[in-house]
C-alpha positions as CSV (number, residue, x, y, z in Angstrom):
1,M,66.1,2.9,-49.1
2,V,65.3,2.6,-45.4
3,K,67.9,4.3,-43.2
4,K,69.7,2.2,-40.6
5,R,70.6,3.0,-37.0
6,R,72.7,1.3,-34.4
7,I,71.3,-0.3,-31.3
8,G,74.3,-1.5,-29.4
9,S,76.1,-3.8,-31.9
10,L,73.0,-4.2,-34.0
11,E,72.3,-2.3,-37.2
12,V,68.5,-1.9,-37.7
13,S,66.1,-0.2,-40.1
14,V,64.7,3.0,-38.7
15,I,61.2,1.5,-39.4
16,G,60.7,-1.8,-37.8
17,L,57.9,-4.4,-38.1
18,G,55.8,-4.9,-35.0
19,C,54.5,-8.5,-35.1
20,N,51.8,-8.4,-32.4
21,N,49.1,-8.8,-35.0
22,F,50.3,-12.2,-36.1
23,G,47.9,-14.9,-34.9
24,T,44.9,-13.8,-32.8
25,G,45.9,-10.2,-32.1
26,F,45.1,-8.1,-29.1
27,F,42.9,-5.8,-31.1
28,G,40.7,-8.4,-32.8
29,T,43.1,-8.8,-35.7
30,N,43.8,-12.3,-37.1
31,V,46.8,-12.6,-39.4
32,D,47.4,-16.2,-40.2
33,A,50.7,-17.8,-41.0
34,A,50.4,-17.2,-44.8
35,G,49.4,-13.6,-44.1
36,A,52.4,-13.1,-41.8
37,R,54.7,-14.5,-44.4
38,R,53.4,-12.0,-47.0
39,I,53.9,-9.2,-44.6
40,I,57.4,-10.2,-43.7
41,D,58.3,-10.8,-47.4
42,T,57.1,-7.2,-48.1
43,A,59.0,-5.8,-45.2
44,L,62.3,-7.4,-46.2
45,D,61.7,-6.3,-49.9
46,A,61.2,-2.7,-48.6
47,G,64.4,-2.7,-46.6
48,V,63.0,-3.4,-43.2
49,N,65.3,-5.8,-41.3
50,F,64.0,-5.3,-37.7
51,L,61.2,-7.6,-36.5
52,D,59.8,-7.1,-33.0
53,T,57.7,-9.7,-31.2
54,A,57.2,-11.2,-27.7
55,E,56.3,-14.6,-26.2
56,E,52.9,-13.2,-25.2
57,Y,51.9,-12.0,-28.6
58,S,49.0,-13.9,-30.0
59,S,49.1,-16.8,-27.6
60,R,45.9,-18.7,-27.8
61,T,45.8,-20.3,-24.3
62,T,49.3,-20.1,-22.8
63,F,52.5,-18.1,-23.3
64,S,54.2,-21.2,-24.6
65,D,52.2,-21.4,-27.8
66,G,52.9,-17.9,-29.0
67,Q,51.7,-17.8,-32.6
68,S,53.6,-14.6,-33.5
69,E,57.0,-16.1,-32.8
70,Q,55.9,-19.4,-34.5
71,F,54.8,-17.5,-37.7
72,I,58.0,-15.5,-37.8
73,G,60.1,-18.7,-37.5
74,E,58.2,-20.4,-40.3
75,A,58.5,-17.3,-42.6
76,L,62.3,-16.9,-42.0
77,K,63.4,-20.4,-42.7
78,G,66.5,-20.2,-44.9
79,R,66.9,-16.5,-44.4
80,R,67.4,-16.0,-40.7
81,N,70.5,-13.9,-41.2
82,E,68.7,-11.3,-43.2
83,V,66.9,-9.9,-40.2
84,V,67.4,-8.6,-36.6
85,I,64.9,-10.4,-34.3
86,A,63.8,-8.7,-31.1
87,S,61.6,-10.6,-28.6
88,K,60.5,-10.1,-25.1
89,F,59.9,-12.2,-22.0
90,G,57.0,-11.6,-19.6
91,L,57.0,-11.6,-15.8
92,E,55.7,-15.2,-15.5
93,S,54.0,-17.9,-17.6
94,V,50.6,-19.4,-16.9
95,D,52.3,-22.7,-17.6
96,H,54.5,-22.2,-14.5
97,P,52.6,-19.8,-12.1
98,G,54.7,-18.1,-9.5
99,E,58.0,-18.8,-11.3
100,R,59.9,-15.5,-11.6
101,G,63.5,-14.2,-11.9
102,A,66.3,-16.1,-13.5
103,R,64.4,-19.4,-13.8
104,R,61.6,-17.7,-15.6
105,I,64.0,-16.0,-18.0
106,M,65.9,-19.2,-18.8
107,R,62.7,-21.1,-19.5
108,A,61.3,-18.2,-21.5
109,V,64.3,-17.8,-23.8
110,E,64.3,-21.5,-24.7
111,G,60.6,-21.4,-25.6
112,S,61.2,-18.3,-27.8
113,L,64.2,-19.8,-29.5
114,R,62.3,-23.0,-30.3
115,R,59.3,-21.1,-31.7
116,L,61.5,-18.8,-33.7
117,G,63.5,-21.7,-35.1
118,T,66.8,-19.9,-34.3
119,D,69.9,-20.3,-32.1
120,R,69.9,-16.7,-31.0
121,I,67.7,-13.7,-30.3
122,D,69.4,-10.5,-31.4
123,L,67.6,-8.2,-28.9
124,Y,66.0,-9.8,-25.9
125,Q,63.9,-7.4,-23.8
126,Q,62.3,-7.4,-20.4
127,H,58.7,-6.7,-21.3
128,F,57.6,-5.2,-18.0
129,P,59.4,-4.2,-14.7
130,D,59.4,-7.0,-12.2
131,P,58.8,-5.6,-8.7
132,Q,59.5,-9.1,-7.2
133,T,62.9,-9.6,-8.7
134,P,66.0,-7.4,-8.0
135,I,67.2,-5.9,-11.3
136,D,70.7,-7.3,-10.7
137,E,69.3,-10.8,-10.7
138,T,67.6,-10.1,-14.0
139,L,70.7,-8.6,-15.5
140,E,72.9,-11.5,-14.3
141,A,70.5,-14.0,-16.0
142,L,70.5,-12.0,-19.2
143,D,74.3,-11.7,-19.1
144,R,74.5,-15.4,-18.9
145,L,72.4,-15.7,-22.1
146,V,74.7,-13.2,-23.8
147,R,77.8,-15.1,-22.8
148,D,76.2,-18.4,-24.0
149,G,75.5,-16.8,-27.4
150,K,71.7,-17.2,-27.1
151,V,71.2,-13.5,-27.0
152,V,73.2,-10.7,-28.7
153,E,71.9,-7.6,-26.9
154,I,69.4,-6.9,-24.1
155,G,66.8,-4.2,-23.6
156,C,63.9,-3.2,-21.5
157,S,60.3,-2.1,-22.0
158,N,57.9,0.0,-20.1
159,F,60.6,1.1,-17.7
160,S,60.6,4.4,-15.7
161,A,63.5,6.8,-15.4
162,E,64.3,5.5,-12.0
163,L,64.4,1.9,-13.2
164,I,66.6,2.8,-16.2
165,D,69.0,4.5,-13.8
166,E,68.9,1.6,-11.4
167,A,69.6,-0.9,-14.2
168,E,72.6,1.1,-15.4
169,R,74.1,1.3,-11.9
170,A,73.6,-2.5,-11.4
171,S,75.2,-3.5,-14.7
172,A,78.1,-1.1,-14.1
173,A,78.7,-2.4,-10.6
174,A,78.6,-6.1,-11.5
175,G,80.2,-5.8,-14.9
176,T,77.3,-7.5,-16.6
177,S,75.7,-6.8,-20.0
178,R,73.7,-3.6,-20.0
179,F,70.5,-2.6,-21.6
180,V,71.0,-0.9,-25.0
181,S,67.4,0.0,-25.7
182,V,64.1,1.0,-24.1
183,Q,60.8,0.2,-25.7
184,N,58.1,2.7,-24.5
185,R,55.0,4.2,-25.9
186,Y,55.9,7.5,-27.8
187,N,54.1,9.3,-30.6
188,L,52.9,12.7,-31.7
189,L,50.1,12.7,-29.2
190,D,51.7,10.7,-26.3
191,D,54.9,11.1,-24.4
192,P,55.9,8.0,-22.5
193,V,53.7,7.1,-19.6
194,Q,56.9,7.1,-17.5
195,P,57.9,10.8,-17.0
196,G,61.6,11.4,-17.6
197,S,62.3,8.1,-19.2
198,I,63.5,9.6,-22.5
199,E,66.0,11.9,-20.6
200,A,67.2,9.0,-18.5
201,M,67.6,6.8,-21.6
202,Q,69.6,9.5,-23.4
203,S,71.9,10.2,-20.5
204,H,73.0,6.5,-20.6
205,G,73.2,6.3,-24.4
206,L,70.3,3.9,-24.8
207,M,68.1,4.0,-27.9
208,L,64.3,4.3,-27.9
209,L,62.1,1.9,-29.7
210,P,58.7,3.7,-29.7
211,F,55.6,1.6,-29.9
212,F,52.1,2.7,-30.9
213,P,53.6,5.3,-33.4
214,L,50.2,6.0,-34.8
215,A,48.4,6.3,-31.4
216,S,46.4,3.1,-32.0
217,G,45.5,4.4,-35.5
218,L,44.4,7.9,-34.5
219,L,47.3,9.4,-36.4
220,T,46.2,7.7,-39.7
221,G,43.6,10.4,-40.1
222,K,40.7,7.9,-40.3
223,Y,38.9,9.3,-37.3
224,R,36.6,12.3,-37.1
225,K,35.1,14.1,-34.2
226,G,32.0,12.1,-32.9
227,D,32.8,9.0,-35.0
228,T,34.4,6.6,-32.5
229,H,33.7,3.3,-34.1
230,P,34.5,3.6,-37.9
231,K,34.3,0.2,-39.6
232,G,37.5,-1.4,-40.7
233,T,39.6,0.4,-38.0
234,R,41.2,-0.9,-34.8
235,F,38.5,0.7,-32.7
236,G,35.7,-0.8,-34.8
237,A,36.5,-4.2,-33.2
238,D,34.7,-5.4,-30.0
239,T,37.5,-6.8,-27.8
240,F,38.4,-6.3,-24.2
241,V,41.6,-4.4,-25.1
242,T,39.8,-2.2,-27.6
243,N,37.0,-1.3,-25.3
244,Y,39.4,-0.7,-22.5
245,I,41.5,2.0,-24.3
246,R,38.9,3.4,-26.7
247,D,37.7,6.1,-24.2
248,E,41.3,7.2,-23.5
249,Q,42.3,7.4,-27.1
250,L,39.3,8.8,-28.9
251,T,38.6,12.0,-27.1
252,D,37.4,15.2,-28.9
253,A,40.5,17.0,-27.6
254,R,42.8,14.4,-29.2
255,I,41.0,14.4,-32.4
256,E,41.1,18.2,-32.6
257,K,44.9,18.0,-32.1
258,V,45.1,15.5,-34.9
259,E,43.3,17.9,-37.2
260,K,45.8,20.6,-36.4
261,L,48.7,18.2,-37.1
262,R,47.0,17.2,-40.3
263,A,46.8,20.8,-41.4
264,F,50.4,21.4,-40.5
265,A,51.5,18.4,-42.6
266,E,49.3,19.2,-45.6
267,E,50.5,22.8,-45.7
268,R,54.0,21.3,-46.3
269,G,52.9,18.8,-48.9
270,H,52.7,15.8,-46.6
271,S,50.1,13.6,-45.0
272,I,49.5,13.1,-41.3
273,L,50.9,9.5,-41.7
274,E,54.1,10.9,-43.0
275,L,54.3,13.4,-40.1
276,A,53.7,10.7,-37.5
277,F,56.5,8.4,-38.8
278,S,59.0,11.1,-39.9
279,W,58.7,13.0,-36.6
280,L,59.8,9.9,-34.8
281,A,62.4,8.8,-37.3
282,S,64.0,12.3,-37.4
283,Q,64.9,12.1,-33.7
284,P,68.5,10.7,-33.3
285,F,67.7,8.9,-30.1
286,V,65.1,6.7,-31.9
287,G,66.5,3.4,-32.9
288,S,63.6,1.9,-34.8
289,V,59.9,2.8,-35.0
290,I,57.9,-0.3,-34.1
291,A,55.1,-0.2,-36.7
292,G,52.5,-3.0,-36.7
293,A,50.8,-4.1,-39.9
294,T,48.0,-6.5,-41.0
295,S,48.7,-6.3,-44.7
296,P,51.6,-5.8,-47.1
297,E,50.0,-2.5,-48.2
298,Q,50.4,-1.2,-44.7
299,V,54.0,-2.1,-44.6
300,R,54.8,-0.3,-47.8
301,A,52.8,2.8,-46.6
302,N,54.7,2.8,-43.3
303,V,58.1,2.7,-44.9
304,A,57.2,5.3,-47.5
305,A,55.9,7.6,-44.7
306,A,59.3,8.0,-43.0
307,G,61.1,10.0,-45.7
308,W,60.4,13.5,-44.5
309,E,63.4,15.1,-42.8
310,L,61.9,17.6,-40.3
311,T,63.8,20.8,-39.6
312,A,64.3,22.5,-36.3
313,D,61.5,24.9,-37.2
314,D,59.3,22.0,-38.0
315,F,59.9,20.4,-34.7
316,A,59.2,23.7,-32.9
317,A,55.9,24.1,-34.7
318,V,54.9,20.6,-34.0
319,E,55.8,20.9,-30.3
320,A,53.5,24.0,-30.1
321,I,50.6,21.9,-31.4
322,R,51.5,18.9,-29.2
323,R,51.4,21.0,-26.0
């Protein structure tokens, strides 16, 4: 049974389903509507109730035709109340260039609600910081959505420690809804790009939603030193995003670290996949691990991998390898 955690008023599975692969994905993946339904069916059967998407995910030409949200909406007809849906709004839409702030948020949420086929989004997140819009304006707009019942809780993503602190001060001063979660990259190999963001989040009682829990597949154990384009893997695809991050991810130093982590896990009767998920899920400030999938088999493997309860000694040994 998948454990549950609280994010604000929401109760979510500690393993979530990242839906960025639905439609034409960023990494050359292409999960169609039928495939998305099978993946969602498997997730729900396995005890996963937290689905994370965004208006930008798998949009063919514009943000307003996001296939990921569409496919989720189609798959959840008749069982909307079985899941907690998280989505995100971007800084602006190519449909309405230059539109930012409150008007952008109001238009974005209506599009997401329509595509998802629902009257509410459980966790609505600011996908990226907006340097052109004061945070209090953003929070006021989001608070209006909460009061109108279109959004239950609000969160942020890719926020620095300074922005997390600023948002907390702004919501306290104005009495508006406050962020309850932060979605940043975090895994065995990578601390958040934003130094101090975990500490800031913890100081305000926010929960972390780590994305890229497998470091773009590096923590599956599929990669070996010198083999940077194995077929059937994320980095085997030839896309702009893949080519952009491949050099950063697949370095000899990172692969050597993975080998040490693999040895640590296997000495204790576990796989590197189990270590990657359980290391995150064992940390109390982690709300739900956002794990993408392109097949039902991946969903089942991800859920099964989170059952190892790491001890304080385990964490210390892992930290020595990570550093």
